[in-house]
C-alpha positions as CSV (number, residue, x, y, z in Angstrom):
1,M,83.8,-165.0,-5.2
2,R,86.4,-164.8,-2.4
3,L,87.7,-167.8,-0.7
4,S,88.1,-167.9,3.1
5,C,91.5,-168.4,4.5
6,E,90.6,-172.0,5.5
7,Q,89.4,-172.8,1.9
8,R,92.7,-171.4,0.5
9,W,94.7,-173.6,2.8
10,K,92.6,-176.7,1.8
11,Q,93.2,-175.9,-1.9
12,L,96.9,-175.4,-1.4
13,L,97.2,-178.6,0.6
14,S,95.2,-180.5,-2.1
15,A,97.5,-179.2,-4.8
16,V,100.6,-180.2,-2.9
17,V,99.3,-183.7,-2.2
18,L,98.2,-184.1,-5.8
19,G,101.6,-183.0,-7.0
20,A,103.4,-185.4,-4.6
21,V,101.2,-188.3,-5.9
22,F,102.0,-187.5,-9.5
23,Q,105.7,-187.1,-8.7
24,C,105.7,-190.5,-6.9
25,E,104.0,-192.2,-9.8
26,A,106.7,-190.7,-12.2
27,D,109.6,-191.7,-9.9
28,C,108.2,-195.0,-8.6
29,G,107.3,-196.5,-12.0
30,S,108.8,-199.7,-13.1
31,A,112.6,-199.7,-13.3
32,P,114.2,-200.3,-16.7
33,P,115.2,-203.9,-17.3
34,L,118.7,-204.9,-16.2
35,A,121.3,-205.3,-18.9
36,R,122.2,-208.9,-19.8
37,D,125.1,-210.1,-17.7
38,R,128.1,-210.4,-20.1
39,N,129.9,-212.7,-17.6
40,V,127.4,-215.5,-18.2
41,Q,126.4,-217.1,-21.5
42,V,123.5,-219.5,-21.8
43,F,123.2,-221.7,-24.9
44,E,121.0,-224.6,-26.0
45,Q,122.2,-228.1,-26.5
46,R,119.7,-230.1,-28.6
47,Q,119.3,-233.9,-28.7
48,G,116.2,-235.0,-30.6
49,S,113.1,-233.6,-28.8
50,R,115.2,-232.5,-25.8
51,V,116.8,-229.1,-25.2
52,T,119.3,-228.6,-22.3
53,L,120.2,-225.1,-21.3
54,I,123.9,-224.8,-20.5
55,A,125.5,-222.0,-18.7
56,R,129.1,-220.9,-19.3
57,L,130.8,-218.4,-17.0
58,T,133.1,-216.2,-19.2
59,N,134.5,-213.7,-16.8
60,C,133.7,-214.7,-13.2
61,T,134.2,-217.7,-10.9
62,E,130.8,-217.7,-9.1
63,A,127.3,-217.1,-10.2
64,T,123.7,-217.9,-9.3
65,I,121.4,-218.1,-12.2
66,T,117.6,-218.2,-12.2
67,V,115.8,-219.4,-15.3
68,T,112.1,-218.7,-16.0
69,M,110.3,-220.4,-18.9
70,S,107.1,-220.4,-20.8
71,L,106.3,-223.9,-22.1
72,V,103.7,-225.3,-24.4
73,N,103.5,-229.0,-24.8
74,M,106.9,-229.3,-23.1
75,A,108.0,-230.5,-19.6
76,A,111.0,-229.3,-17.6
77,S,113.4,-231.4,-15.6
78,A,113.0,-229.1,-12.6
79,T,110.3,-227.1,-11.0
80,L,110.2,-223.6,-12.6
81,P,111.6,-221.1,-12.0
82,V,114.8,-222.9,-11.3
83,T,117.8,-221.4,-9.6
84,V,121.3,-223.0,-10.0
85,D,124.5,-222.1,-8.3
86,A,127.8,-222.5,-10.2
87,K,129.6,-223.9,-7.2
88,G,133.0,-223.2,-8.8
89,R,132.1,-224.7,-12.2
90,S,132.6,-222.7,-15.4
91,L,130.3,-224.9,-17.5
92,F,127.1,-226.5,-16.2
93,G,123.5,-227.5,-17.1
94,L,120.6,-225.4,-15.9
95,V,117.5,-227.3,-17.0
96,T,116.4,-229.8,-19.7
97,I,113.0,-229.5,-21.4
98,Q,111.4,-232.2,-23.5
99,V,108.4,-232.3,-25.9
100,I,105.4,-234.1,-24.3
101,D,103.5,-235.1,-27.4
102,P,105.6,-234.9,-30.6
103,N,102.4,-235.0,-32.7
104,Q,101.3,-231.6,-31.3
105,P,102.8,-228.2,-31.7
106,F,105.3,-227.2,-29.0
107,Y,106.9,-223.9,-28.0
108,Y,109.3,-222.6,-25.4
109,H,110.7,-219.3,-24.3
110,Y,113.2,-218.7,-21.5
111,D,114.8,-215.9,-19.7
112,Y,117.6,-215.9,-17.2
113,K,119.2,-213.5,-14.7
């Protein structure tokens, strides 16, 4: 079976478009996660059923930090996600979380960038 010239062009065009789509999917996939910033350390300060996240700038004078959290039976002191600017400080609080019902299980997980 012989293809007409028009059919060959349509097949060629389809192959080029399909190849471009697959290439875009390969190139446009999700980017790898950013490496943790070594200029900022975040640590937890615990007081009873409260946990305060504290930021310490180790090798910079200015930073803006955004904290996202997953909370179960806990409440945050600020609306999440929370973004805090260092404003020249080298040590400062980001957010405080507290257990809502101490008789129930609680859980928290946070990430910052």
